[in-house]
C-alpha positions in Angstrom: 0.0 0.0 0.0 1.3 3.4 -0.9 2.6 5.5 2.0 3.3 2.5 4.3 6.2 2.9 6.6 7.5 -0.5 7.8 8.4 0.8 11.3 5.2 2.9 11.6 4.1 2.9 15.3 7.4 1.8 16.7 8.1 5.2 18.2 4.7 5.8 19.7 3.9 2.2 20.6 0.6 2.7 18.8 -0.8 0.4 16.0 -0.7 3.2 13.5 -0.3 0.8 10.5 -3.4 -1.2 11.5 -5.4 2.1 12.0 -4.3 3.2 8.5 -5.2 -0.2 6.9 -8.6 -0.2 8.6 -9.4 3.2 7.3 -8.4 2.3 3.7 -10.5 -0.9 3.9 -13.6 1.1 4.7 -12.8 3.6 1.9 -12.3 0.7 -0.6 -15.7 -0.8 -0.1 -17.1 1.1 -3.1 -14.3 -0.2 -5.3 -15.0 -3.8 -4.1 -18.6 -3.4 -4.9 -17.8 -2.2 -8.4 -15.4 -5.1 -8.9 -18.2 -7.5 -7.9 -20.5 -5.8 -10.4 -17.8 -6.4 -13.1 -17.7 -10.1 -12.3 -21.4 -10.3 -12.6 -21.4 -8.4 -15.8 -18.7 -10.6 -17.2 -20.8 -13.7 -16.3 -23.7 -12.0 -18.1 -21.5 -11.4 -21.2 -20.5 -15.1 -21.1 -24.1 -16.1 -20.9 -24.9 -13.9 -24.0 -22.2 -15.9 -25.8 -23.9 -19.2 -24.7 -27.3 -18.0 -25.9 -25.8 -16.8 -29.1 -24.2 -20.3 -29.7 -27.6 -21.9 -29.1 -29.3 -19.5 -31.4 -26.7 -20.3 -34.1 -27.3 -24.0 -33.6 -31.0 -23.4 -34.2 -30.1 -21.3 -37.2 -28.0 -24.1 -38.7 -31.1 -26.4 -38.7 -33.3 -23.7 -40.1 -30.8 -22.9 -42.9 -30.6 -26.6 -43.9 -34.4 -26.9 -44.0 -34.7 -23.7 -46.0 -32.7 -25.3 -48.9 -34.5 -27.5 -51.4 -31.2 -29.4 -51.9 -31.5 -30.7 -48.3 -34.5 -32.7 -49.4 -32.8 -34.6 -52.3 -30.5 -36.8 -50.4 -31.2 -40.4 -51.3 -31.3 -43.8 -49.6 -30.7 -47.0 -51.5 -32.2 -50.3 -50.3 -30.9 -53.6 -51.8 -33.0 -56.7 -51.2 -30.0 -59.0 -51.3 -26.7 -57.4 -50.4 -24.9 -60.7 -51.2 -25.7 -60.2 -54.9 -24.8 -56.5 -55.1 -24.5 -53.2 -53.3 -25.5 -49.7 -54.4 -25.1 -46.1 -53.5 -26.9 -43.1 -54.9 -25.9 -39.5 -55.5 -28.0 -36.5 -54.3 -31.0 -36.0 -56.5 -31.0 -39.5 -58.1 -34.4 -40.4 -59.5 -36.6 -42.2 -57.0 -37.5 -45.6 -58.4 -37.4 -49.3 -57.8 -35.4 -51.6 -60.2 -35.3 -55.3 -60.7 -31.7 -56.5 -61.3 -30.4 -59.9 -62.2 -26.6 -60.4 -62.2 -26.2 -63.0 -65.0 -22.4 -63.1 -65.0 -19.6 -61.4 -63.2 -16.8 -59.7 -65.0 -13.6 -61.8 -64.9 -9.9 -61.5 -65.7 -8.5 -63.1 -68.8 -5.9 -65.7 -68.1 -3.8 -68.3 -69.8 -2.0 -71.3 -68.2 1.1 -73.0 -69.7 2.0 -76.6 -70.1 3.7 -78.2 -67.1 7.4 -78.0 -66.3 9.5 -80.0 -63.8 10.8 -76.9 -62.0 10.6 -73.1 -62.2 14.2 -73.2 -63.4 13.4 -75.5 -66.4 14.3 -74.1 -69.8 11.3 -73.0 -71.8 13.3 -72.5 -75.0 15.7 -75.4 -75.8 17.7 -74.4 -78.9 17.4 -76.8 -81.7 18.9 -74.4 -84.2 22.2 -72.5 -84.3 22.8 -69.6 -86.8 25.8 -67.6 -87.8 25.8 -64.1 -86.4 27.6 -62.4 -89.3 26.3 -62.4 -92.9 28.2 -62.7 -96.2 27.3 -61.3 -99.6 27.1 -64.7 -101.2 27.3 -68.4 -100.4 29.5 -69.7 -103.2 32.6 -67.5 -103.6 33.2 -65.5 -100.4 35.4 -67.2 -97.8 33.6 -68.0 -94.6 36.4 -69.9 -92.8 39.7 -68.0 -92.2 41.8 -70.8 -90.7 41.9 -74.6 -90.5 40.2 -76.1 -87.5 37.2 -78.1 -86.2 33.6 -77.2 -85.8 32.0 -79.3 -83.0 28.3 -79.8 -82.3 26.3 -81.9 -79.9 22.8 -83.2 -80.5 20.4 -84.5 -77.9 21.2 -84.9 -74.2 22.0 -87.4 -71.5 22.6 -90.9 -72.6 21.5 -90.0 -76.2 24.0 -87.2 -76.6 25.7 -87.3 -80.0 28.9 -85.4 -80.8 29.6 -84.2 -84.4 33.1 -83.0 -85.1 33.5 -81.3 -88.6 36.9 -80.5 -90.0 37.1 -77.2 -91.8 39.8 -75.5 -93.8 40.7 -71.9 -94.6 38.8 -70.2 -97.4 35.8 -72.5 -97.3 32.6 -70.8 -98.5 29.2 -71.1 -96.8 28.2 -73.8 -99.4 31.4 -75.7 -98.5 30.7 -75.6 -94.8 27.1 -76.8 -95.4 28.4 -79.7 -97.4 31.1 -80.6 -94.8 28.5 -80.7 -92.0 25.9 -82.7 -93.9 28.4 -85.3 -95.1 30.6 -85.6 -92.0 31.1 -89.1 -90.8 29.7 -88.3 -87.4 26.5 -87.1 -89.0 25.9 -89.6 -91.8 23.6 -92.6 -91.5 21.3 -91.4 -88.9 21.7 -87.7 -89.7 21.4 -85.7 -86.5 21.8 -82.2 -87.7 21.2 -80.5 -91.1 23.1 -77.4 -92.3 21.7 -74.9 -94.8 22.0 -71.2 -95.8 19.4 -68.5 -95.8 19.2 -64.8 -96.8 18.5 -62.4 -94.0 16.4 -59.3 -94.1 19.5 -57.3 -94.7 20.2 -59.2 -97.9 23.2 -61.1 -96.6 23.5 -64.8 -96.4 23.9 -66.8 -93.2 24.6 -70.4 -92.0 21.9 -72.4 -90.2 22.4 -75.7 -88.4 19.2 -77.3 -87.1 18.0 -80.7 -85.7 17.2 -82.9 -88.7 14.1 -84.2 -86.9 12.5 -80.8 -86.7 11.5 -81.8 -83.2 11.8 -79.8 -80.0 12.9 -80.3 -76.4 16.1 -81.7 -74.8 16.1 -84.7 -77.1 16.6 -82.4 -80.1 19.0 -79.8 -78.5 21.7 -78.6 -80.9 24.7 -76.9 -79.3 28.0 -75.6 -80.6 31.0 -76.8 -78.5 33.8 -75.5 -80.8 33.5 -72.5 -83.0 35.4 -72.3 -86.3 37.6 -69.3 -87.1 35.7 -66.8 -89.2 32.1 -67.9 -88.2 30.4 -67.5 -84.9 27.2 -69.4 -84.3 24.6 -68.8 -81.6 21.0 -69.9 -81.0 18.6 -67.4 -82.4 16.2 -65.6 -80.1 12.6 -66.8 -80.0 9.6 -64.6 -79.8 6.6 -64.9 -77.5 3.9 -62.5 -78.6 0.5 -61.6 -77.1 -2.1 -58.9 -77.3 -4.3 -57.3 -74.7 -7.7 -56.3 -76.0 -7.4 -54.4 -79.2 -3.9 -53.1 -78.4 -0.9 -53.7 -80.5 0.9 -57.0 -80.2 3.5 -57.2 -77.4 6.6 -59.1 -78.4 8.9 -60.7 -75.8 12.3 -61.6 -77.0 13.3 -64.9 -75.4 16.9 -66.0 -75.4 17.9 -69.7 -75.6 17.6 -71.5 -72.2 15.4 -68.8 -70.6 13.7 -70.5 -67.6 10.1 -70.6 -66.7 10.6 -67.9 -64.0 12.8 -66.0 -66.4 10.0 -65.7 -68.9 7.7 -64.4 -66.2 10.2 -61.7 -65.4 10.6 -60.8 -69.1 6.8 -60.3 -69.3 6.4 -58.4 -66.1 9.4 -56.1 -66.9 8.4 -55.4 -70.5 8.8 -51.8 -71.4 5.3 -51.5 -72.8 3.7 -52.3 -69.4 0.9 -54.3 -71.0 -1.4 -54.5 -67.9 -0.8 -58.3 -67.4 0.9 -60.2 -64.7 2.9 -63.4 -65.2 3.4 -65.7 -62.2 4.9 -69.2 -61.8 2.8 -71.5 -59.7 3.2 -75.1 -58.4 -0.1 -76.8 -58.9 1.2 -79.8 -56.8 0.0 -82.5 -59.2 2.3 -84.7 -61.3 6.0 -84.5 -61.9 5.6 -81.4 -64.2 3.6 -79.3 -61.7 5.0 -75.9 -62.4 2.9 -73.6 -64.6 3.2 -70.1 -66.0 0.0 -68.2 -65.5 -0.6 -65.0 -67.5 -3.4 -62.9 -66.1 -4.9 -59.6 -67.2 -4.7 -56.9 -64.5 -8.1 -55.6 -65.5 -11.4 -57.5 -66.0 -13.6 -57.6 -69.1 -13.3 -58.2 -72.8 -11.3 -55.0 -73.4 -8.5 -56.7 -71.4 -8.8 -60.1 -73.0 -5.4 -61.7 -73.6 -4.7 -63.2 -77.0 -1.6 -65.3 -77.6 -0.3 -64.4 -81.1 2.9 -66.4 -81.1 3.6 -69.4 -78.8 7.0 -70.8 -77.9 7.9 -74.2 -79.2 8.6 -75.7 -75.8 5.9 -73.9 -73.8 2.3 -73.9 -74.9 -0.2 -71.7 -73.1 -3.9 -72.5 -73.1 -6.7 -70.0 -72.3 -8.1 -70.9 -68.9 -10.4 -67.9 -68.0 -12.7 -66.8 -70.8 -11.8 -69.7 -73.2 -14.0 -69.5 -76.2 -14.9 -65.9 -75.9 -12.0 -64.5 -78.0 -13.2 -63.8 -81.5 -11.7 -65.8 -84.5 -8.5 -64.0 -85.6 -6.1 -64.9 -88.4 -3.6 -67.4 -87.1 -0.8 -65.8 -89.1 -0.2 -62.4 -90.6 -1.7 -62.0 -94.1 1.0 -60.7 -96.4 -0.1 -61.0 -100.0 2.7 -58.8 -101.5 6.0 -60.5 -102.2 9.2 -58.5 -102.4 12.4 -60.2 -103.7 15.5 -59.3 -105.7 13.3 -58.6 -108.8 11.2 -55.7 -107.3 13.0 -54.3 -104.2 14.8 -51.1 -105.4 13.8 -47.4 -105.4 16.1 -45.0 -107.1 15.5 -41.4 -106.1 17.2 -38.0 -105.8 16.4 -34.9 -103.7 16.8 -31.2 -103.9 17.2 -29.6 -100.5 17.5 -26.1 -101.9 20.9 -26.2 -103.6 20.0 -28.3 -106.6 19.4 -32.0 -107.2 21.8 -34.3 -105.6 23.2 -37.6 -106.9 21.1 -40.7 -107.2 20.1 -42.5 -103.9 19.2 -46.1 -103.8 16.7 -47.5 -101.2 16.6 -51.3 -100.9 13.6 -53.0 -99.3 14.3 -56.3 -97.5 13.0 -59.4 -99.2 9.9 -60.8 -97.7 6.1 -61.0 -97.7 4.2 -57.8 -96.8 0.7 -56.4 -96.5 0.2 -53.0 -98.1 0.6 -51.2 -94.8 3.8 -53.1 -93.8 5.3 -52.6 -97.2 4.7 -48.8 -96.9 6.5 -48.9 -93.5 9.4 -51.0 -95.0 9.9 -48.6 -97.9 9.9 -45.6 -95.6 12.5 -47.2 -93.4 14.6 -48.0 -96.5 14.5 -44.5 -97.8 15.4 -43.0 -94.4 18.3 -45.5 -94.1 19.6 -44.5 -97.6 19.2 -40.8 -97.0 19.6 -40.3 -93.2 19.2 -36.5 -93.4 15.6 -36.5 -94.5 12.3 -37.6 -93.0 10.1 -39.5 -95.5 6.5 -40.7 -95.2 5.2 -43.6 -97.2 1.6 -44.5 -96.6 -1.1 -46.8 -97.9 -4.7 -45.5 -98.1 -7.5 -48.1 -97.7 -9.9 -45.6 -99.0 -8.2 -45.0 -102.4 -6.2 -48.3 -102.3 -3.1 -46.4 -103.2 0.4 -45.7 -102.0 1.8 -42.2 -101.4 5.4 -41.1 -101.0 6.3 -37.7 -99.4 9.6 -36.1 -98.5 9.7 -33.5 -95.7 11.6 -30.2 -95.9 12.6 -30.7 -99.5 12.5 -28.4 -102.5 11.9 -31.4 -104.8 11.8 -35.2 -104.6 12.4 -37.2 -107.8 11.4 -40.8 -108.1 13.6 -42.2 -110.8 11.3 -45.0 -112.2 12.6 -44.8 -115.7 16.1 -43.3 -115.5 17.4 -44.8 -112.3 20.2 -47.4 -112.2 17.8 -50.2 -111.2 14.8 -49.8 -113.5 14.7 -53.6 -114.0 14.2 -54.2 -110.3 12.2 -51.2 -109.3 9.5 -51.4 -106.7 7.3 -49.0 -108.5 5.0 -51.4 -110.3 4.3 -53.3 -107.1 3.1 -50.1 -105.5 1.0 -49.0 -108.5 3.2 -46.3 -110.0 3.5 -45.8 -113.7 7.3 -46.5 -114.3 7.5 -45.4 -117.9 8.5 -41.9 -116.7 10.1 -40.4 -113.6 8.0 -38.6 -111.1 9.4 -35.0 -110.8 8.5 -31.5 -109.9 7.0 -32.2 -106.4 7.7 -33.5 -103.0 4.5 -35.6 -102.7 3.4 -38.4 -105.1 0.4 -40.7 -105.1 0.5 -43.9 -107.1 -1.2 -43.9 -110.5 -3.1 -47.2 -109.9 -5.0 -48.7 -107.1 -3.3 -51.7 -105.4 -5.7 -54.4 -104.4 -3.5 -57.3 -103.3 -6.3 -59.7 -102.4 -7.9 -61.6 -105.3 -11.1 -63.6 -104.5 -12.5 -66.0 -107.1 -14.1 -69.4 -107.2 -11.1 -71.1 -105.6 -11.1 -69.1 -102.3 -14.5 -67.5 -101.8 -16.4 -69.7 -99.3 -16.6 -70.0 -95.5 -18.6 -72.8 -93.9 -19.9 -72.0 -90.4 -22.6 -72.9 -87.9 -24.5 -70.6 -85.5 -26.3 -71.0 -82.2 -28.2 -67.8 -81.7 -30.9 -66.3 -79.4 -30.9 -69.4 -77.2 -32.0 -71.6 -80.0 -30.2 -74.6 -81.4 -27.1 -75.1 -83.4 -27.7 -74.7 -87.2 -26.5 -77.1 -89.8 -23.6 -76.0 -92.0 -24.1 -72.5 -93.5 -22.0 -71.4 -96.5 -21.0 -67.7 -96.9 -19.8 -66.8 -100.4 -17.5 -63.8 -100.8 -18.1 -61.8 -103.9 -15.3 -62.4 -106.5 -13.0 -59.4 -107.2 -9.8 -57.6 -106.2 -9.7 -56.1 -102.7 -7.6 -54.0 -100.4 -7.4 -55.4 -96.9 -10.2 -53.2 -95.5 -12.4 -53.9 -98.5 -11.9 -57.6 -98.2 -13.0 -57.4 -94.5 -16.2 -55.6 -95.5 -16.8 -58.2 -98.2 -16.4 -61.1 -95.7 -18.7 -59.3 -93.3 -21.4 -58.9 -96.0 -21.1 -62.6 -97.0 -21.5 -63.8 -93.4 -24.5 -61.6 -92.7 -26.2 -62.6 -95.9 -25.8 -66.3 -95.1 -26.8 -65.8 -91.5 -30.0 -64.0 -92.6 -30.8 -66.8 -95.0 -30.5 -69.3 -92.1 -33.0 -67.3 -90.0 -30.7 -65.9 -87.4 -29.7 -62.5 -89.0 -26.6 -62.0 -86.9 -24.8 -58.7 -87.5 -21.1 -59.5 -87.9 -18.1 -57.3 -87.5 -15.1 -58.2 -89.6 -12.0 -55.9 -89.5 -8.5 -55.8 -90.7 -6.0 -55.1 -88.0 -3.1 -53.3 -89.8 -0.9 -53.5 -86.7 -0.5 -57.3 -86.8 -1.9 -57.8 -90.3 -4.7 -60.1 -89.3 -8.5 -60.4 -89.9 -10.9 -60.5 -86.8 -14.4 -61.8 -86.9 -17.0 -61.3 -84.2 -20.6 -60.2 -83.5 -21.1 -56.5 -83.9 -23.9 -56.0 -81.4 -26.2 -58.2 -79.4 -26.0 -60.2 -77.3 -27.6 -62.6 -79.8 -24.9 -64.9 -80.8 -24.4 -67.7 -78.3 -21.9 -69.8 -80.3 -20.2 -69.6 -83.7 -18.2 -72.4 -85.3 -16.2 -71.6 -88.4 -15.3 -74.9 -90.1 -12.1 -74.0 -91.9 -11.3 -77.7 -91.9 -14.3 -78.4 -94.1 -13.3 -79.1 -97.7 -16.0 -76.7 -98.7 -14.3 -73.8 -96.9 -11.8 -72.3 -99.3 -11.0 -68.8 -97.9 -8.9 -69.8 -94.9 -5.5 -69.4 -96.6 -6.4 -66.0 -98.1 -7.6 -64.8 -94.7 -4.7 -66.2 -92.8 -6.6 -68.9 -90.8 -5.3 -72.4 -90.2 -7.3 -75.3 -91.5 -8.9 -76.0 -88.1 -12.2 -75.2 -86.6 -12.6 -71.8 -84.8 -15.0 -71.8 -81.9 -16.4 -68.5 -80.7 -18.8 -68.4 -77.7 -19.1 -64.7 -76.9 -21.8 -65.1 -74.2 -20.9 -68.2 -72.3 -17.2 -67.3 -72.2 -17.4 -63.5 -72.1 -15.1 -61.8 -69.6 -17.7 -59.0 -69.3 -20.2 -58.7 -66.5 -23.7 -59.2 -67.7 -26.7 -57.7 -65.8 -30.4 -57.5 -66.6 -32.0 -54.3 -65.4 -35.8 -54.0 -65.8 -35.6 -56.4 -68.7 -32.7 -54.7 -70.5 -29.4 -56.5 -70.8 -26.1 -54.7 -70.2 -22.5 -55.8 -70.4 -19.8 -54.0 -68.5 -16.0 -54.5 -68.2 -15.9 -54.5 -64.4 -18.0 -55.5 -61.4 -17.5 -52.4 -59.3 -18.1 -48.7 -59.8 -20.8 -49.2 -62.5 -22.2 -45.6 -62.8 -23.7 -45.8 -66.3 -26.5 -48.3 -65.8 -28.9 -46.5 -63.4 -29.0 -42.8 -63.4 -27.3 -41.4 -60.3 -26.7 -44.9 -58.8 -23.4 -46.8 -58.5 -23.6 -50.6 -58.6 -21.1 -53.0 -57.2 -21.7 -56.6 -58.3 -20.8 -59.4 -55.9 -22.2 -62.7 -57.2 -24.8 -63.9 -59.7 -28.4 -63.7 -58.6 -31.3 -61.3 -58.4 -32.1 -58.3 -56.2 -34.3 -55.3 -56.2 -32.7 -51.8 -55.8 -34.9 -49.1 -54.4 -33.9 -45.4 -54.5 -35.9 -43.2 -52.2 -35.7 -39.9 -50.4 -33.5 -40.0 -47.3 -36.3 -39.4 -44.8 -34.2 -40.2 -41.8 -31.9 -37.2 -42.5 -34.8 -34.9 -43.0 -36.4 -36.1 -39.8 -33.1 -35.5 -37.9 -33.1 -31.9 -39.2 -36.7 -31.3 -38.1 -36.3 -32.8 -34.7 -32.9 -31.1 -34.4 -34.6 -27.8 -34.9 -37.1 -28.5 -32.2 -34.4 -29.7 -29.8 -32.3 -26.6 -30.5 -35.3 -24.4 -29.6 -35.9 -26.2 -26.4 -32.2 -25.9 -25.5 -32.3 -22.2 -26.1 -35.6 -21.9 -24.2 -34.3 -23.7 -21.1 -31.1 -21.6 -21.1 -33.0 -18.3 -21.1 -35.5 -19.6 -18.5 -32.8 -20.8 -16.1 -31.1 -17.5 -16.2 -34.1 -15.1 -16.0 -36.4 -16.7 -13.3 -35.5 -16.1 -9.7 -36.9 -16.2 -6.2 -38.1 -12.7 -5.3 -37.4 -13.3 -1.6 -33.8 -14.5 -1.9 -32.9 -13.0 -5.3 -31.4 -16.4 -6.3 -31.6 -17.6 -10.0 -33.2 -20.8 -11.1 -29.7 -22.1 -11.8 -28.2 -24.0 -8.8 -24.7 -23.1 -10.0 -25.1 -19.3 -9.8 -26.3 -16.9 -7.2 -27.9 -14.3 -9.4 -30.1 -14.3 -12.5 -27.8 -13.1 -15.2 -30.5 -12.1 -17.7 -32.8 -10.1 -15.4 -33.2 -6.7 -16.9 -32.4 -7.8 -20.5 -35.9 -8.2 -21.8 -34.8 -8.2 -25.5 -32.9 -11.4 -24.8 -35.3 -13.0 -22.4 -38.1 -12.4 -25.0 -36.3 -14.3 -27.7 -38.0 -17.6 -26.8 -41.5 -16.0 -27.3 -40.4 -14.5 -30.5 -39.1 -17.7 -31.9 -42.0 -19.8 -30.6 -44.3 -17.5 -32.6 -42.3 -18.1 -35.7 -42.4 -21.9 -35.2 -46.2 -21.6 -35.0 -46.5 -19.8 -38.3 -48.9 -21.2 -40.9 -47.6 -21.3 -44.6 -50.0 -21.6 -47.5 -48.4 -24.5 -49.3 -51.5 -25.3 -51.3 -51.6 -28.8 -49.7 -52.6 -30.5 -46.5 -49.4 -29.6 -44.6 -49.3 -25.9 -43.7 -47.6 -25.7 -40.3 -45.4 -27.7 -37.9 -48.6 -28.6 -36.1 -49.5 -30.8 -39.1 -46.3 -32.7 -38.5 -47.0 -33.4 -34.8 -45.7 -30.2 -33.3 -47.0 -29.4 -29.8 -46.4 -26.6 -27.2 -45.9 -28.0 -23.7 -47.2 -26.5 -20.5 -43.8 -25.2 -19.4 -43.2 -23.5 -22.7 -41.0 -26.1 -24.4 -42.1 -27.7 -27.6 -42.1 -31.3 -28.9 -43.0 -33.2 -32.0 -44.8 -36.5 -32.2 -42.4 -38.8 -34.2 -45.1 -41.2 -35.3 -47.0 -38.4 -36.9 -43.8 -37.0 -38.4 -42.9 -40.4 -39.9 -46.4 -40.7 -41.4 -46.2 -37.3 -43.0 -42.7 -37.9 -44.3 -43.9 -41.0 -46.1 -47.0 -39.4 -47.6 -46.6 -35.7 -47.9 -43.0 -35.0 -48.8 -43.9 -32.5 -51.5 -45.9 -30.3 -49.0 -43.1 -30.7 -46.4 -40.6 -29.3 -48.8 -42.9 -26.3 -49.5 -43.5 -25.8 -45.8 -39.8 -25.5 -45.0 -38.1 -24.4 -48.2 -41.0 -22.6 -49.9 -41.7 -22.6 -53.7 -40.3 -19.7 -55.7 -42.4 -20.6 -58.7 -45.6 -20.1 -56.7 -44.2 -17.2 -54.5 -44.3 -19.3 -51.3 -41.8 -18.3 -48.6 -40.9 -21.3 -46.5 -41.1 -21.4 -42.7 -37.4 -22.3 -42.4 -36.4 -19.5 -44.7 -38.4 -17.0 -42.5 -37.0 -18.5 -39.3 -33.4 -18.4 -40.7 -33.8 -14.7 -41.7 -34.9 -13.8 -38.2 -32.2 -15.8 -36.5 -29.6 -14.1 -38.8 -30.9 -10.8 -37.6 -30.7 -11.9 -34.0 -27.1 -13.0 -34.3 -25.8 -10.2 -36.4 -23.4 -7.6 -34.9 -26.3 -5.1 -34.6 -28.9 -7.7 -33.5 -30.5 -8.2 -30.2 -27.6 -10.2 -28.7 -24.9 -8.1 -30.2 -26.4 -4.9 -29.0 -26.8 -6.3 -25.4 -23.2 -7.5 -25.4 -22.1 -4.1 -26.5 -24.1 -2.4 -23.8 -22.7 -4.8 -21.1 -19.2 -4.4 -22.3 -19.6 -0.6 -22.1 -20.8 -1.0 -18.5 -17.7 -3.1 -17.7 -15.4 -0.6 -19.4 -17.1 2.3 -17.4 -16.8 0.5 -14.1 -13.1 -0.4 -14.7 -12.5 3.2 -15.5 -14.2 4.3 -12.2 -12.3 1.7 -10.2 -9.0 3.0 -11.7 -9.9 6.6 -10.9 -11.1 5.8 -7.4 -8.0 3.7 -6.7 -5.7 6.6 -7.9 -7.6 9.0 -5.5 -7.3 6.6 -2.5 -3.6 6.1 -3.3 -3.0 9.8 -3.2 -5.0 10.3 0.0 -3.3 7.5 1.9 0.1 8.6 0.8 -0.6 11.9 2.6 -2.1 10.1 5.6 0.9 7.8 5.8 3.2 10.8 6.0 1.1 12.4 8.6 1.1 9.2 10.7 4.9 9.1 10.4 5.1 12.6 11.8 2.6 11.7 14.5 4.7 8.7 15.5 7.8 10.9 15.6 6.0 13.5 17.7 4.6 10.9 20.0 8.1 9.5 20.5 9.5 12.9 21.3 6.7 13.6 23.8 7.4 10.3 25.5 11.1 11.2 25.8 10.3 14.6 27.3 7.9 13.0 29.8 10.6 10.5 30.9 13.1 13.4 31.3 10.7 15.5 33.4 9.9 12.5 35.5 13.5 11.9 36.3 14.0 15.5 37.2 11.2 15.7 39.7 11.7 12.3 41.0 15.3 11.5 40.8 15.0 8.2 42.7 12.8 6.8 39.9 15.8 6.4 37.6 17.4 4.1 40.2 14.6 1.8 40.5 
């Protein structure tokens, strides 16, 4: 306390400090009273915050009910959740659907023949080929030094060794003769040597098992290489396709193991959405299998094996029979050899025509599309500085040759160095004159490499359609003529449909030419109508198989029974989908997840439970607010205590604008809205006002109305703009927004109370300063009084000693 002297009263012997403190305590009673008032006002301010929170809780329900979107949440009921599950988005049409899951979507898979172990070789080399080519077989030296070529044939106890003596300067023809006539290889000839021309035009040596068989019994190995020739087992190719994607080729080296092949497939750079695994089925000595499975379900992910390995055969295990008939081998009707493989040309890049350039197309068989690609590659190889484009149009059946960024491209059909072996005629160009003056040339004549006549125009097939029975043989006849690949596909499609219509089935077929792998594909175009199709290529009356690239065996196609797609029947309409889950395009606004085959009903209805929760939540929020106001505004007039046991005073007494909120809101809850229907107020939903002032709602009545009068309930709460109806919840929300705004009832009262608190704190500060100054002065006065009293006591003692000297001796 200001002015306090720690030794005050010591001199006088009086309790001057206690007297001073007692006086100040009396003077501070007014400040203490004001501090008590501040505590009460702060409690009131906190109570306003509590009431505001409860009003906002009520407003939240009112806002939800004022929005028409709050009434479009949907519930989905499924009669048999073992068959399928379903969810619906907001606003999905209310309806009931009968659904039958006929077939679940599955993953395409193939399983290999058995192997003794996962480390067993799936490519046993039965052929060895030289790795470096020569320009001829009869005059160019292949062997550069005398020596011995050594081979082994077979394995184990049947292993045969063939040692062939070779001498320097032997040609390829000499080497072939030496191998085939060697004493170790005569009689029962084990291996056969031959030469072949590679795609680069050079000639190579090939040594193969004479039997033509496969496996360890026919293994051919080189144990001693001659000087000048190096032989190695050629790589094999395993090729497959996924859906309608381009073929995926896996290069397989000799003695690749079963697990090694799985790794090659899984690590392929094209990432083909398949997974290869090696599994032990546990049955028999050869129990290890390679399983090739599609990562995704459905027909779009169906695996097709385009090229099998000799020592490992895969068989379709999941979806077998559902793959459409596809040419077994590429169809390549155009033959290129040394008589028609040259293009002479020259280019002008801006500085005049250059010298003649020669492009050589590798010998082989081609489709029109693959020939265009081969010539483009040959031109770019011959003239590496220029980009060329060679294309074949199935519309005009013609080739085009274009040079990019050139001033002129000349095709030297007539004046080139190789006019006798030009490729021009094969591609439909008139070779009597050069093509000059441009950079873009189209062939003069259409090229239609496929010829159909009476020798190759029939396809014998059988159909089982629309759940009927299998027909007897039907013969489709392709119209005779010359065709491009696409035109031939159309002609085959027309022939099949014409024959099918004559049989009474009228199946719509889809026949297409796949230019990527140069094969024809046959399947049903729409449906599902075709249960089974058998194309009897092995029937003598079927003559078109070779032209179309099919082997002379029967092709079985069962698109329905073996389909990888899910099939569901919805309200009598059949759908096929690639997957079992996440089906959003069958029922509007509904997502289906299929679990097993069977039938179930799916009912989409309004989410009445959520609406009910919002209505009852509004009522509960009002009661919560009502009780809060009541407990803090009702008190005992004799004691002044509030109705709340935890506080001594009624915090809301005197704030009538706040204490009247319950009456204001109760009146709004009782409003009647002209909805044009039978539900016009909360009372129609079971709303009641109880004796104490709280409200309640009869849930049985509410449930009944929610089931039968949803349209009127929406109008009651959310209104109807088209008919100028303002909803009860909208009106209530607007009023609650006013109440909770910064200038509203609660905000204004909070501001008033805060002003009172600020004023009292200012008064306390001023009164405290005044008392501090007063008692500083009193403290100084008491100090002087203490000093004066001490002096008086000293003088008294002195006088006593003077008049009574004996007293000092006592």
